[in-house]
C-alpha positions in Angstrom: -7.7 -3.4 18.5 -5.7 -5.9 16.6 -8.2 -7.6 14.3 -8.8 -6.7 10.7 -12.4 -5.7 11.6 -11.1 -3.0 13.9 -9.2 -1.3 11.0 -11.0 1.3 8.9 -9.4 2.1 5.6 -9.9 5.6 4.4 -9.2 7.1 1.0 -8.6 10.8 1.2 -8.8 12.7 -2.1 -7.7 16.2 -3.0 -9.6 16.7 -6.3 -8.1 18.4 -9.3 -8.5 17.9 -13.0 -4.8 18.2 -13.8 -3.6 16.4 -10.6 -5.6 14.6 -8.0 -3.9 13.7 -4.8 -4.9 10.6 -2.9 -3.9 9.1 0.4 -4.9 5.7 1.8 -4.6 5.4 5.5 -5.6 2.7 8.0 -7.2 3.8 11.3 -6.9 1.4 14.2 -8.4 3.1 17.2 -6.2 6.2 17.6 -3.4 5.0 15.4 -3.2 6.1 11.8 -0.9 4.5 9.3 -0.2 5.5 5.7 -0.8 2.6 3.3 -0.1 4.5 0.1 -0.2 8.0 -1.2 0.3 9.5 -4.6 -1.3 11.4 -7.5 -3.5 10.6 -10.4 -2.9 12.8 -13.4 -5.8 13.9 -15.7 -3.5 16.0 -17.7 -3.1 19.8 -18.1 -4.3 20.1 -21.6 -6.5 18.3 -24.1 -10.0 17.0 -24.5 -11.9 17.2 -21.2 -13.5 13.8 -21.7 -10.1 12.1 -22.0 -8.8 14.0 -19.0 -11.7 12.9 -16.8 -11.5 9.4 -18.2 -7.8 9.2 -17.1 -8.8 10.5 -13.7 -11.6 8.0 -13.3 -9.4 5.1 -14.4 -6.7 6.1 -12.0 -9.0 6.4 -9.0 -10.7 3.1 -10.0 -7.3 1.4 -9.9 -6.5 2.9 -6.4 -9.9 1.7 -5.1 -9.5 -1.8 -6.5 -5.9 -2.1 -5.2 -6.6 -0.8 -1.7 -10.3 -1.5 -1.0 -11.1 1.5 1.1 -14.2 1.4 3.2 -14.9 5.1 2.7 -13.7 8.2 0.9 -13.1 11.6 2.4 -13.2 14.3 -0.3 -12.5 18.0 -0.3 -15.6 20.1 -1.0 -15.8 22.3 -4.0 -14.8 25.9 -3.3 -14.5 28.8 -5.7 -12.8 32.2 -5.9 -14.9 34.8 -7.6 -11.8 35.8 -9.5 -11.3 32.3 -10.9 -14.7 30.7 -11.7 -13.2 28.4 -14.3 -11.1 26.7 -11.6 -14.3 25.9 -9.7 -15.9 24.5 -12.9 -12.9 22.3 -13.7 -12.7 21.1 -10.1 -16.4 20.3 -10.3 -15.7 17.9 -13.3 -13.0 16.2 -11.2 -15.2 15.9 -8.1 -18.0 14.4 -10.2 -15.7 11.7 -11.7 -14.3 11.0 -8.2 -17.8 10.6 -6.7 -18.7 8.3 -9.6 -15.7 6.1 -8.9 -16.8 5.9 -5.3 -20.4 5.2 -6.2 -19.5 2.4 -8.6 -17.4 0.8 -5.8 -20.2 1.4 -3.3 -18.0 3.4 -1.1 -19.6 6.2 1.0 -18.2 9.7 0.5 -17.7 12.2 3.3 -17.1 15.8 2.2 -14.9 18.3 4.0 -14.2 22.0 3.4 -10.6 22.9 2.9 -10.8 25.4 5.8 -12.1 22.6 8.1 -9.2 20.3 7.2 -6.6 23.0 7.7 -8.1 24.1 11.0 -8.3 20.5 12.3 -4.6 19.9 11.4 -2.9 23.2 12.1 -5.4 25.3 14.1 -5.6 27.8 11.2 -8.3 27.5 8.5 -6.0 29.5 6.2 -2.9 27.5 6.6 -0.5 27.5 3.6 0.4 24.5 1.5 3.8 24.3 3.2 2.2 24.4 6.7 -0.1 21.5 5.7 2.8 19.5 4.3 4.8 20.0 7.5 1.8 19.2 9.7 1.1 15.9 7.8 4.8 15.0 8.0 4.8 15.6 11.8 1.5 13.7 12.4 2.9 10.6 10.6 6.5 11.0 11.7 7.7 11.2 8.1 11.4 12.2 7.4 10.2 14.8 4.8 7.0 16.5 3.9 4.8 14.7 1.3 5.4 16.1 -2.2 3.6 17.3 -4.3 1.3 19.3 -2.0 -1.7 17.5 -3.5 -0.5 14.3 -1.7 -0.2 16.1 1.7 -3.7 17.6 1.2 -5.2 14.2 0.4 -3.6 12.7 3.5 -4.8 15.6 5.5 -8.4 15.1 4.3 -8.3 11.4 5.3 -6.9 12.4 8.7 -9.6 15.0 9.1 -12.2 12.3 8.6 -10.5 10.1 11.1 -10.3 12.8 13.7 -13.9 13.9 13.0 -15.2 10.3 13.2 -13.6 9.8 16.6 -15.5 12.8 17.9 -18.9 11.9 16.4 -18.6 8.0 16.1 -18.9 8.2 12.3 -16.8 5.5 10.7 
């Protein structure tokens, strides 16, 4: 599979209002290659509308620059002890889905436990375990940092592994 048509470009996103991790990978058959990975910062404080605006602008830039064919996005989860975190993450996910919709990119959603289980065999793997697993899978000399980047790459990888099993591009 050497032609451009055989390559599927996946944008993995680990949503957060303060920091959103992203990872762009190319899937050619069984081979995965990192194109770019990083973070988009919404900011830790300030007006929510400005924060989500920065997040949208950053994701829009990533999408324009790398032209992914699809997005893999972590599902919303909440801890009953921290409902505010889930609400803020919901704002981030909404803006991320809007950026994908505007670019006409389909979005596939994955639970964090599903991503962790697929990569490490443990649905409750730690951030460090995820970073090490991603580094191992891609043959990186060091784990991706911050952990949001490793999580985004892991989400993209999860989609690739899942699509191989179910023939979903």
